[in-house]
C-alpha positions as a Markdown table, in Angstrom:
| # | Residue | x | y | z |
|---|---|---|---|---|
| 1 | Met | -4.9 | -17.7 | -15.7 |
| 2 | Thr | -6.1 | -18.0 | -12.0 |
| 3 | Glu | -4.4 | -15.8 | -9.5 |
| 4 | Ser | -2.8 | -18.9 | -7.9 |
| 5 | Thr | -1.1 | -19.6 | -11.1 |
| 6 | His | 0.0 | -16.2 | -11.6 |
| 7 | Ala | 1.3 | -15.9 | -8.2 |
| 8 | Thr | 4.2 | -18.6 | -8.9 |
| 9 | Ser | 6.5 | -15.5 | -10.1 |
| 10 | Arg | 5.9 | -13.8 | -6.9 |
| 11 | Thr | 7.9 | -13.9 | -3.6 |
| 12 | Leu | 6.4 | -12.8 | -0.3 |
| 13 | Leu | 8.1 | -12.0 | 2.9 |
| 14 | Val | 6.1 | -13.1 | 6.0 |
| 15 | Val | 7.3 | -11.3 | 9.3 |
| 16 | Glu | 5.6 | -12.5 | 12.4 |
| 17 | Asp | 7.2 | -13.4 | 15.7 |
| 18 | Asp | 4.6 | -16.1 | 16.7 |
| 19 | Gln | 5.9 | -19.2 | 15.4 |
| 20 | Thr | 2.4 | -20.6 | 14.8 |
| 21 | Ile | 1.0 | -17.7 | 13.0 |
| 22 | Asn | 4.0 | -17.5 | 10.8 |
| 23 | Gly | 3.8 | -21.1 | 9.8 |
| 24 | Ala | 0.0 | -20.9 | 9.2 |
| 25 | Leu | 0.4 | -17.8 | 6.9 |
| 26 | Thr | 3.3 | -19.4 | 5.2 |
| 27 | Asp | 1.6 | -22.6 | 4.4 |
| 28 | Arg | -1.5 | -20.8 | 3.2 |
| 29 | Leu | 0.4 | -18.3 | 0.9 |
| 30 | Arg | 2.5 | -21.3 | -0.5 |
| 31 | Ala | -0.7 | -23.1 | -1.2 |
| 32 | Glu | -1.8 | -20.1 | -3.3 |
| 33 | Gly | 1.4 | -20.5 | -5.3 |
| 34 | Phe | 3.6 | -17.9 | -3.9 |
| 35 | Gly | 7.2 | -18.3 | -2.9 |
| 36 | Val | 7.6 | -17.3 | 0.8 |
| 37 | Val | 10.5 | -16.2 | 2.9 |
| 38 | Gln | 10.0 | -16.0 | 6.7 |
| 39 | Ala | 11.4 | -13.7 | 9.3 |
| 40 | Phe | 10.7 | -13.4 | 13.0 |
| 41 | Asp | 11.9 | -10.2 | 14.3 |
| 42 | Gly | 12.9 | -6.8 | 13.1 |
| 43 | Pro | 16.4 | -7.2 | 12.0 |
| 44 | Gly | 15.8 | -10.6 | 10.5 |
| 45 | Ala | 13.0 | -9.0 | 8.4 |
| 46 | Val | 15.2 | -6.3 | 7.0 |
| 47 | Ala | 18.0 | -8.6 | 6.4 |
| 48 | Ala | 15.6 | -11.1 | 4.4 |
| 49 | Phe | 14.1 | -8.2 | 2.5 |
| 50 | Gln | 17.7 | -7.3 | 1.2 |
| 51 | Ala | 18.6 | -10.8 | 0.5 |
| 52 | Asp | 15.4 | -12.1 | -1.3 |
| 53 | Glu | 13.9 | -8.9 | -2.7 |
| 54 | Pro | 10.4 | -9.9 | -2.1 |
| 55 | Asp | 7.3 | -8.6 | -4.2 |
| 56 | Leu | 5.2 | -8.0 | -1.1 |
| 57 | Val | 5.7 | -7.9 | 2.7 |
| 58 | Val | 3.1 | -9.3 | 5.3 |
| 59 | Leu | 4.4 | -7.5 | 8.2 |
| 60 | Asp | 3.3 | -7.7 | 12.0 |
| 61 | Val | 3.7 | -4.5 | 13.8 |
| 62 | Met | 4.8 | -5.9 | 17.4 |
| 63 | Leu | 8.1 | -7.5 | 16.9 |
| 64 | Pro | 11.4 | -8.3 | 18.9 |
| 65 | Gly | 14.5 | -6.3 | 17.9 |
| 66 | Phe | 12.6 | -3.3 | 16.5 |
| 67 | Asp | 8.9 | -3.1 | 15.6 |
| 68 | Gly | 7.0 | -3.4 | 12.2 |
| 69 | Ile | 6.8 | 0.4 | 11.9 |
| 70 | Glu | 10.5 | 0.6 | 11.7 |
| 71 | Val | 10.9 | -2.4 | 9.6 |
| 72 | Cys | 8.3 | -0.7 | 7.0 |
| 73 | Arg | 10.4 | 2.6 | 7.1 |
| 74 | Arg | 13.6 | 0.8 | 6.5 |
| 75 | Val | 12.3 | -1.4 | 3.5 |
| 76 | Gln | 10.7 | 1.6 | 1.8 |
| 77 | Ala | 13.8 | 3.4 | 2.0 |
| 78 | Thr | 15.7 | 0.7 | 0.2 |
| 79 | Arg | 13.0 | 0.0 | -2.4 |
| 80 | Pro | 9.2 | 0.8 | -2.7 |
| 81 | Val | 7.2 | -2.5 | -2.1 |
| 82 | Pro | 3.6 | -3.2 | -1.2 |
| 83 | Val | 3.2 | -3.7 | 2.7 |
| 84 | Leu | 0.4 | -5.5 | 4.4 |
| 85 | Met | 0.5 | -4.9 | 8.1 |
| 86 | Leu | -0.9 | -7.1 | 10.8 |
| 87 | Thr | -1.9 | -5.3 | 13.9 |
| 88 | Ala | -3.8 | -6.0 | 17.1 |
| 89 | Arg | -3.8 | -2.1 | 17.5 |
| 90 | Val | -7.0 | -0.6 | 16.1 |
| 91 | Glu | -6.3 | 3.1 | 17.3 |
| 92 | Glu | -6.4 | 5.5 | 14.5 |
| 93 | Thr | -3.1 | 7.0 | 15.4 |
| 94 | Asp | -1.3 | 3.6 | 15.1 |
| 95 | Val | -3.0 | 2.9 | 11.7 |
| 96 | Leu | -1.8 | 6.5 | 10.5 |
| 97 | Val | 1.7 | 5.8 | 11.6 |
| 98 | Gly | 1.8 | 2.6 | 9.8 |
| 99 | Leu | 0.5 | 4.1 | 6.6 |
| 100 | Gly | 2.4 | 7.1 | 7.0 |
| 101 | Val | 5.9 | 5.1 | 6.5 |
| 102 | Gly | 4.7 | 3.2 | 3.7 |
| 103 | Ala | 2.3 | 0.5 | 4.6 |
| 104 | Asp | -0.5 | -0.1 | 1.9 |
| 105 | Asp | -3.1 | -1.9 | 3.9 |
| 106 | Tyr | -3.7 | -3.5 | 7.4 |
| 107 | Val | -5.6 | -6.4 | 8.7 |
| 108 | Thr | -6.5 | -6.5 | 12.5 |
| 109 | Lys | -6.0 | -9.5 | 14.6 |
| 110 | Pro | -7.6 | -11.9 | 15.0 |
| 111 | Phe | -7.8 | -12.4 | 11.1 |
| 112 | Arg | -9.3 | -15.0 | 8.8 |
| 113 | Met | -6.5 | -16.6 | 6.4 |
| 114 | Arg | -8.7 | -15.9 | 3.4 |
| 115 | Glu | -8.8 | -12.2 | 4.2 |
| 116 | Val | -5.1 | -11.9 | 4.2 |
| 117 | Val | -4.9 | -13.8 | 1.0 |
| 118 | Ala | -7.5 | -11.7 | -0.6 |
| 119 | Arg | -5.6 | -8.5 | 0.4 |
| 120 | Val | -2.3 | -9.9 | -0.8 |
| 121 | His | -3.9 | -10.5 | -4.3 |
| 122 | Ala | -5.5 | -7.1 | -4.4 |
| 123 | Leu | -2.3 | -5.3 | -3.5 |
| 124 | Leu | -0.3 | -7.2 | -6.2 |
| 125 | Arg | -3.1 | -6.3 | -8.5 |
| 126 | Arg | -2.8 | -2.7 | -7.6 |
| 127 | Val | 1.0 | -2.7 | -8.4 |
| 128 | Asp | 0.4 | -4.1 | -11.8 |
| 129 | His | -2.3 | -1.7 | -12.5 |
| 130 | Ala | -0.1 | 1.2 | -11.5 |
| 131 | Arg | 2.7 | 0.2 | -13.8 |
| 132 | Glu | 0.2 | 0.0 | -16.6 |
| 133 | Leu | -1.1 | 3.5 | -15.9 |
| 134 | Ala | 2.4 | 5.0 | -15.7 |
| 135 | Ala | 3.2 | 3.5 | -19.2 |
| 136 | Ala | 0.2 | 4.7 | -20.8 |
| 137 | Gly | -0.4 | 8.4 | -19.4 |
| 138 | Pro | 1.5 | 11.7 | -19.8 |
| 139 | Ser | 5.0 | 11.8 | -18.2 |
| 140 | Arg | 4.1 | 14.8 | -16.1 |
| 141 | Val | 0.9 | 16.3 | -14.6 |
| 142 | Val | 0.8 | 20.0 | -13.5 |
| 143 | Leu | -2.0 | 21.2 | -11.4 |
| 144 | Gly | -1.1 | 24.8 | -10.2 |
| 145 | Asp | 1.9 | 24.5 | -8.2 |
| 146 | Leu | 1.5 | 20.9 | -7.7 |
| 147 | Val | 3.7 | 19.0 | -10.3 |
| 148 | Val | 3.5 | 15.1 | -10.5 |
| 149 | Asp | 6.2 | 13.2 | -12.4 |
| 150 | Arg | 4.7 | 9.9 | -13.3 |
| 151 | Ala | 7.8 | 8.2 | -14.7 |
| 152 | Gly | 9.9 | 9.2 | -11.7 |
| 153 | Arg | 7.1 | 8.9 | -9.2 |
| 154 | Arg | 8.0 | 12.2 | -7.5 |
| 155 | Val | 5.9 | 15.1 | -6.5 |
| 156 | Trp | 6.5 | 18.8 | -5.9 |
| 157 | Val | 4.4 | 21.5 | -4.2 |
| 158 | Gly | 6.0 | 24.7 | -5.4 |
| 159 | Glu | 9.8 | 24.3 | -5.1 |
| 160 | Ala | 9.5 | 21.7 | -2.3 |
| 161 | Glu | 9.6 | 17.9 | -3.1 |
| 162 | Val | 7.0 | 15.9 | -1.1 |
| 163 | His | 7.6 | 12.3 | -0.3 |
| 164 | Leu | 4.5 | 10.1 | -0.8 |
| 165 | Thr | 4.3 | 6.4 | -0.2 |
| 166 | Pro | 3.6 | 4.2 | -3.1 |
| 167 | Leu | -0.1 | 4.1 | -2.4 |
| 168 | Glu | -0.4 | 7.8 | -1.8 |
| 169 | Phe | 1.2 | 8.5 | -5.2 |
| 170 | Asp | -1.0 | 6.0 | -6.9 |
| 171 | Leu | -4.1 | 7.3 | -5.3 |
| 172 | Leu | -3.0 | 10.9 | -6.3 |
| 173 | Met | -2.3 | 10.0 | -9.8 |
| 174 | Thr | -5.7 | 8.2 | -10.3 |
| 175 | Leu | -7.6 | 11.5 | -9.0 |
| 176 | Ala | -5.1 | 13.7 | -10.9 |
| 177 | Ala | -5.7 | 12.1 | -14.3 |
| 178 | Asp | -9.1 | 14.0 | -14.5 |
| 179 | Pro | -8.9 | 17.1 | -12.3 |
| 180 | Gly | -12.2 | 18.3 | -10.7 |
| 181 | Thr | -14.0 | 15.2 | -11.5 |
| 182 | Val | -15.3 | 13.4 | -8.7 |
| 183 | Arg | -14.3 | 9.6 | -8.5 |
| 184 | Thr | -16.6 | 7.5 | -6.3 |
| 185 | Arg | -15.1 | 5.4 | -3.5 |
| 186 | Glu | -16.0 | 2.3 | -5.0 |
| 187 | Glu | -14.0 | 3.5 | -8.3 |
| 188 | Leu | -11.1 | 4.4 | -6.2 |
| 189 | Met | -11.1 | 1.0 | -4.3 |
| 190 | Ala | -11.1 | -0.7 | -7.5 |
| 191 | Glu | -8.6 | 1.2 | -9.5 |
| 192 | Val | -6.0 | 1.9 | -6.7 |
| 193 | Trp | -6.5 | -0.9 | -4.5 |
| 194 | Gly | -7.9 | -3.5 | -6.9 |
| 195 | Trp | -10.8 | -4.5 | -4.6 |
| 196 | Ala | -14.0 | -5.4 | -6.1 |
| 197 | Asp | -16.1 | -3.8 | -3.6 |
| 198 | Ala | -15.8 | -0.7 | -1.1 |
| 199 | Ser | -15.3 | -2.9 | 2.0 |
| 200 | Gly | -12.1 | -1.1 | 2.7 |
| 201 | Thr | -13.3 | 2.5 | 2.4 |
| 202 | Arg | -11.9 | 3.1 | 5.9 |
| 203 | Thr | -8.4 | 2.4 | 4.3 |
| 204 | Leu | -9.2 | 4.9 | 1.7 |
| 205 | Asp | -10.1 | 7.6 | 3.9 |
| 206 | Thr | -7.1 | 7.3 | 6.0 |
| 207 | His | -4.9 | 7.5 | 3.0 |
| 208 | Val | -6.9 | 10.6 | 1.7 |
| 209 | Arg | -6.3 | 12.3 | 5.1 |
| 210 | Ser | -2.5 | 11.5 | 4.9 |
| 211 | Leu | -2.3 | 12.7 | 1.3 |
| 212 | Arg | -4.0 | 16.1 | 2.3 |
| 213 | Ala | -1.5 | 16.5 | 5.1 |
| 214 | Lys | 1.2 | 16.3 | 2.5 |
| 215 | Ile | 0.1 | 18.2 | -0.5 |
| 216 | Gly | -2.4 | 20.5 | 1.2 |
| 217 | Pro | -6.0 | 19.9 | 2.5 |
| 218 | Ser | -7.6 | 21.9 | 0.0 |
| 219 | Arg | -6.3 | 20.1 | -3.1 |
| 220 | Val | -8.6 | 16.9 | -2.3 |
| 221 | Arg | -12.2 | 17.8 | -2.3 |
| 222 | Thr | -14.7 | 15.5 | -0.4 |
| 223 | Val | -18.1 | 15.1 | -1.9 |
| 224 | His | -19.9 | 13.5 | 0.9 |
| 225 | Gly | -21.8 | 10.2 | 0.2 |
| 226 | Val | -20.0 | 9.9 | -3.1 |
| 227 | Gly | -16.0 | 10.3 | -3.1 |
| 228 | Tyr | -13.1 | 12.6 | -3.9 |
| 229 | Ala | -11.7 | 15.0 | -6.5 |
| 230 | Val | -8.5 | 16.6 | -6.9 |
| 231 | Glu | -8.7 | 20.3 | -7.7 |
| 232 | Gly | -6.5 | 22.0 | -10.4 |
């Protein structure tokens, strides 16, 4: 089964205020076999998300009404969903804000349509892989005072519950499955993001920084030139 054939069961929400870009993205994604719903501003995006329950959101950062960061915050509070952000902002702080409210990945403008399509397929593969891992593994992982509930997708440090984005949780679970073992950057990109190469390691590094800020910087160890490990 090809990805395009598999895509027929998936609905995407494309949020972009530029009519031309929105139309081009919609046409390309529909050609890939996806069902596509369009929105052109912040309030319209949230309304479409609630009405159509998409499997993934392609989301521009700069929108009328309210911006893509606020859209992402609101949709993730409703239901966790993979989000691919489109941004003309390349500053690290802007990227961190987007990832911090639940975006999974980002593409900078101007972009190639095939890159967006590849990222969409990779994010959907990640969601499928995360479900398989949750079904196959132990229901709870305990590493010192760090407790991870796989089934409920909840995390505690001591008595305090920590809110992780869907991708941060998947990254933590992949590392925590074998505490102390160094996972290479290539392995993490393949298992968590579903990418066949390490071209997105900047995204990985950004998520590791965000994860450390939430569960404690000493819990995720960097092995320079190799990858990362979670310590028990």
